[in-house]
C-alpha positions in Angstrom: -3.7 -9.7 -11.9 -3.2 -12.1 -9.1 -6.0 -13.2 -6.8 -6.0 -12.3 -3.1 -5.5 -16.0 -2.2 -2.4 -16.2 -4.3 -0.6 -13.5 -2.3 1.0 -14.4 1.0 -0.3 -12.7 4.1 3.0 -10.9 4.6 2.7 -9.3 1.1 -0.9 -8.3 1.7 0.0 -6.8 5.1 3.0 -4.9 3.6 0.7 -3.5 0.8 -1.9 -2.3 3.4 0.7 -0.7 5.6 2.5 0.9 2.7 -0.7 2.3 1.2 -1.7 3.7 4.6 1.7 5.4 5.0 1.5 6.7 1.4 -1.9 8.2 1.8 -1.2 9.6 5.3 2.0 11.2 4.2 0.5 12.7 1.1 -2.4 14.1 3.1 0.0 15.5 5.7 2.1 17.1 3.0 -1.0 18.6 1.3 -2.1 20.3 4.6 1.1 21.0 6.5 3.8 21.1 3.8 6.8 18.9 3.2 9.4 18.5 5.8 12.1 15.8 6.5 9.8 13.5 8.5 7.0 13.5 5.9 9.5 13.0 3.1 11.0 10.0 5.0 7.7 8.4 5.6 6.8 8.9 2.0 10.0 7.3 0.8 9.6 4.4 3.2 6.0 3.9 1.9 7.1 3.9 -1.7 10.0 1.5 -1.1 7.8 -0.8 0.9 5.3 -1.0 -2.0 8.0 -1.2 -4.6 10.1 -4.0 -3.0 7.8 -7.0 -3.8 7.3 -5.7 -7.3 11.0 -5.5 -7.9 11.6 -8.9 -6.5 8.9 -10.6 -8.5 9.2 -8.6 -11.7 11.0 -9.7 -14.8 11.1 -6.4 -16.7 10.7 -2.8 -16.0 7.1 -2.6 -17.1 6.1 -5.6 -14.9 7.8 -3.9 -12.0 5.8 -0.7 -12.6 2.5 -2.5 -12.9 3.2 -4.6 -9.8 3.9 -1.3 -7.9 0.5 0.1 -8.9 -1.2 -3.2 -8.3 0.3 -3.2 -4.7 -1.0 0.3 -4.1 -4.5 -0.6 -5.3 -4.4 -3.9 -3.4 -3.3 -2.2 -0.2 -6.1 0.4 -0.5 -8.6 -2.4 -1.0 -7.4 -4.2 2.0 -7.8 -1.1 4.2 -11.3 -0.5 2.9 -12.2 -4.1 3.4 -11.0 -4.1 7.0 -12.9 -0.9 7.8 -16.2 -2.3 6.4 -15.7 -5.6 8.2 -15.1 -3.8 11.5 -18.3 -1.7 10.9 -20.3 -4.7 10.0 -19.1 -6.7 13.0 -20.2 -3.9 15.3 -23.8 -3.9 13.9 -24.2 -7.7 13.6 
C-alpha cells in the first residue's frame, strides 16, 4: 500500500471527493430510492475512484485493489479533515 506522501495531491483530492460522492449517493438511495440523478452521481463517483487505479494498474487484480484502496484512502482523508477542523476550533 502506498504511503500518503507518495500520492500526489490531485489523486488524494480525487479520492476524497469520489468517496464523499459515493457515500452521499448511497445514503440518498437508501432513504429516498434510486432515480436518474442519484444513479448519475453514483456512476461519476465510481468512475472517479476507478480512473487512477486503471491508469496505474498492470493487471485486473491490481486495478480492483487500487479501487478499494482509493475508497478507503478517500474516507480516511475525509475523517482526517473533520478531526483537524474540530481540533483547530478547540485549540
